Structures are given as C-alpha cells and as structure tokens.
Backbone as JSON, one array per atom type, in Angstrom:
{
  "sequence": "XXXXXXXXXXXXXXXXXXXXXXXXXXXXXXXXXXXXXXXXXXXXXXXXXXXXXXXXXXXXXXXXXXXXXXXXXXXXXXXXXXX",
  "N": [[0.82, -1.19, 0.0], [2.05, 1.2, 0.58], [3.55, 1.76, -1.67], [1.59, 2.52, -3.48], [0.75, 4.9, -2.33], [3.04, 6.4, -2.71], [3.11, 6.57, -5.49], [0.74, 7.98, -5.95], [1.41, 10.41, -4.68], [3.53, 11.25, -6.3], [2.2, 11.63, -8.73], [0.46, 13.7, -8.01], [2.32, 15.65, -7.38], [3.53, 16.01, -9.89], [1.32, 16.95, -11.27], [0.94, 19.41, -10.04], [3.23, 20.72, -10.92], [2.91, 20.79, -13.66], [0.56, 21.79, -16.24], [-1.53, 20.06, -16.15], [-4.27, 17.95, -15.08], [-4.7, 15.5, -12.46], [-6.17, 13.37, -13.46], [-5.83, 13.62, -16.25], [-3.13, 13.02, -16.44], [-3.1, 10.36, -15.6], [-4.61, 9.25, -17.68], [-2.88, 9.67, -19.84], [-0.77, 8.02, -19.05], [-2.08, 5.56, -19.09], [-2.65, 5.32, -21.83], [-0.04, 5.22, -22.83], [0.98, 2.78, -21.71], [-0.87, 1.0, -22.76], [-0.38, 1.22, -25.52], [2.22, 0.26, -25.51], [1.81, -2.42, -24.76], [0.25, -3.23, -26.94], [2.11, -3.03, -29.04], [3.95, -5.02, -28.28], [2.32, -7.29, -28.58], [1.74, -7.11, -31.3], [4.18, -7.71, -32.47], [4.38, -10.42, -31.85], [2.14, -11.31, -33.25], [2.86, -10.8, -35.91], [4.9, -12.66, -36.22], [3.44, -14.92, -36.11], [2.93, -16.23, -33.77], [0.93, -15.66, -32.02], [-2.59, -15.52, -31.86], [-5.38, -13.61, -33.15], [-7.63, -13.75, -31.49], [-6.49, -14.39, -29.0], [-4.94, -12.14, -28.53], [-6.84, -10.07, -28.46], [-8.22, -10.81, -26.22], [-6.26, -10.54, -24.24], [-5.73, -7.77, -24.38], [-8.19, -6.77, -23.9], [-9.99, -5.77, -25.84], [-12.13, -5.31, -28.73], [-12.26, -7.52, -31.59], [-12.67, -6.07, -33.94], [-11.67, -3.55, -33.31], [-9.0, -4.24, -32.99], [-8.32, -5.02, -35.61], [-8.59, -2.54, -36.8], [-6.44, -1.23, -35.66], [-4.38, -2.72, -36.83], [-4.72, -1.99, -39.52], [-4.22, 0.73, -39.34], [-1.53, 0.75, -38.67], [-0.57, -0.34, -40.92], [-0.25, -3.15, -41.33], [-0.2, -6.33, -42.74], [-3.08, -8.39, -43.04], [-5.64, -10.91, -43.01], [-8.7, -10.29, -44.63], [-11.94, -10.71, -43.77], [-15.01, -11.2, -45.3], [-18.4, -10.68, -44.65], [-20.96, -12.44, -46.02]],
  "CA": [[0.0, 0.0, 0.0], [2.91, 2.38, 0.61], [3.93, 2.06, -3.05], [0.47, 3.23, -4.07], [0.8, 6.26, -1.8], [4.16, 7.06, -3.39], [2.68, 6.85, -6.86], [-0.23, 9.07, -5.86], [2.09, 11.67, -4.36], [4.28, 11.65, -7.49], [1.24, 12.15, -9.71], [0.01, 15.0, -7.5], [3.45, 16.57, -7.52], [3.66, 16.3, -11.32], [0.16, 17.76, -11.65], [1.19, 20.77, -9.56], [4.3, 21.31, -11.74], [2.46, 20.95, -15.04], [-0.79, 22.35, -16.39], [-2.43, 18.93, -16.32], [-4.91, 17.43, -13.88], [-4.28, 14.13, -12.14], [-6.87, 12.46, -14.37], [-5.17, 13.69, -17.55], [-1.86, 12.32, -16.31], [-3.4, 8.93, -15.56], [-5.03, 8.87, -19.03], [-1.68, 9.58, -20.67], [-0.05, 6.81, -18.64], [-2.84, 4.41, -19.58], [-2.43, 5.25, -23.27], [1.35, 4.79, -23.04], [1.15, 1.37, -21.41], [-1.69, 0.25, -23.71], [0.38, 1.19, -26.77], [3.37, -0.63, -25.3], [1.28, -3.79, -24.79], [-0.16, -3.48, -28.32], [3.32, -3.25, -29.84], [4.47, -6.36, -27.94], [1.44, -8.29, -29.18], [1.87, -7.04, -32.76], [5.39, -8.46, -32.84], [4.03, -11.84, -31.8], [1.18, -11.56, -34.32], [3.6, -10.84, -37.17], [5.65, -13.91, -36.26], [2.48, -16.02, -36.13], [2.94, -16.94, -32.48], [-0.26, -15.31, -31.25], [-3.76, -15.33, -32.69], [-6.16, -12.41, -32.88], [-8.5, -13.98, -30.33], [-5.67, -14.31, -27.78], [-4.51, -10.74, -28.36], [-7.98, -9.25, -28.05], [-8.54, -11.18, -24.84], [-5.22, -9.92, -23.4], [-5.86, -6.31, -24.39], [-9.58, -6.45, -23.56], [-10.58, -4.96, -26.91], [-12.86, -6.11, -29.71], [-11.47, -7.84, -32.79], [-12.81, -4.98, -34.9], [-10.72, -2.5, -32.91], [-7.66, -4.75, -33.27], [-8.1, -4.92, -37.05], [-8.4, -1.12, -37.09], [-5.04, -0.95, -35.28], [-3.55, -3.32, -37.87], [-4.82, -1.15, -40.72], [-3.57, 2.01, -39.04], [-0.09, 0.52, -38.7], [-0.3, -0.91, -42.24], [0.21, -4.53, -41.17], [-1.03, -7.22, -43.53], [-3.93, -9.35, -42.36], [-6.72, -11.4, -43.85], [-9.96, -9.56, -44.48], [-13.07, -11.62, -43.91], [-16.24, -10.49, -45.66], [-19.64, -11.36, -44.3], [-21.9, -12.49, -47.14]],
  "C": [[0.87, 1.26, 0.0], [3.38, 2.76, -0.8], [2.84, 2.86, -3.75], [0.46, 4.69, -3.6], [1.93, 7.06, -2.46], [3.78, 7.45, -4.81], [1.7, 8.01, -6.87], [0.46, 10.4, -5.59], [2.92, 12.16, -5.55], [3.36, 12.24, -8.55], [0.75, 13.53, -9.29], [1.1, 16.05, -7.66], [3.63, 16.97, -8.99], [2.52, 17.19, -11.79], [0.35, 19.2, -11.2], [2.23, 21.47, -10.42], [3.85, 21.57, -13.17], [1.07, 21.57, -15.06], [-1.84, 21.26, -16.55], [-3.09, 18.57, -14.99], [-4.4, 16.01, -13.64], [-4.91, 13.13, -13.11], [-6.25, 12.47, -15.76], [-3.85, 12.94, -17.54], [-2.09, 10.82, -16.34], [-3.84, 8.45, -16.95], [-3.84, 8.75, -19.96], [-0.86, 8.34, -20.33], [-0.75, 5.56, -19.16], [-2.62, 4.23, -21.08], [-1.03, 4.74, -23.58], [1.51, 3.29, -22.82], [0.28, 0.49, -22.31], [-0.95, 0.12, -25.03], [1.58, 0.26, -26.67], [2.94, -2.1, -25.39], [0.84, -4.17, -26.21], [1.06, -3.8, -29.17], [3.94, -4.61, -29.55], [3.65, -7.44, -28.63], [1.53, -8.27, -30.7], [3.12, -7.78, -33.24], [5.11, -9.95, -32.86], [3.06, -12.21, -32.92], [1.89, -11.68, -35.66], [4.36, -12.15, -37.32], [4.73, -15.13, -36.32], [2.42, -16.8, -34.85], [1.71, -16.66, -31.64], [-1.41, -15.01, -32.19], [-4.52, -14.07, -32.27], [-7.02, -12.6, -31.63], [-7.73, -13.89, -29.02], [-5.28, -12.87, -27.48], [-5.67, -9.89, -27.86], [-8.41, -9.56, -26.62], [-7.53, -10.54, -23.88], [-5.42, -8.42, -23.26], [-7.24, -5.83, -23.98], [-10.18, -5.46, -24.55], [-11.31, -5.89, -27.87], [-11.96, -6.43, -30.89], [-11.53, -6.73, -33.83], [-11.83, -3.85, -34.58], [-9.29, -2.95, -33.2], [-7.34, -4.66, -34.75], [-7.91, -3.47, -37.48], [-6.97, -0.69, -36.74], [-4.1, -1.5, -36.34], [-3.56, -2.47, -39.14], [-4.11, 0.18, -40.52], [-2.05, 1.88, -39.13], [0.36, -0.15, -39.99], [0.35, -2.3, -42.15], [-0.75, -5.43, -41.93], [-1.82, -8.17, -42.65], [-5.02, -9.79, -43.33], [-7.98, -10.59, -43.58], [-11.09, -10.54, -44.77], [-14.31, -10.79, -44.22], [-17.44, -11.33, -45.28], [-20.57, -11.29, -45.5], [-22.73, -13.74, -47.08]]
}
C-alpha cells in the first residue's frame, strides 16, 4: 500500500508542476502502457505466435478494434467479408 501512496504523491506533484490534472496524467499513462502492450502483441502476431482472439482477450478490446489498429499501422492481415 505504501507504493500506491508514493505513486499518488508523485502524480500529484507532477500535476502541480504541469498544467495537467491528475486524471489527464493517468489517461496519458494508460495510453502509453496500452500502446506498449499493443506493440508487444503485434510483434508476436507478425511472427504467427499469437492469434487475434488471444490478443484481443489480453488487451480487452474487440477484434474490430484490433483490425483497425492493424490497418492504421499498415500490417497485412486477412480480411473476412460477411456475405
């Protein structure tokens, strides 16, 4: 629990030094660590070691959102059409 208090105090201290609120800082941290996790999973996806279903379960996102990330980063993938 003391580690959590240290983290909170650091965030509060950073918020006082910058023009950001504590919530904005936490959102930026969340985005940073999410992107880091996505990049790790994309490396495994490219090598064929991890499937889309496993990645979406790890990241807690929908497959549609994952495919949008693949298209944004211009990574080849199969496109399935519903017909």
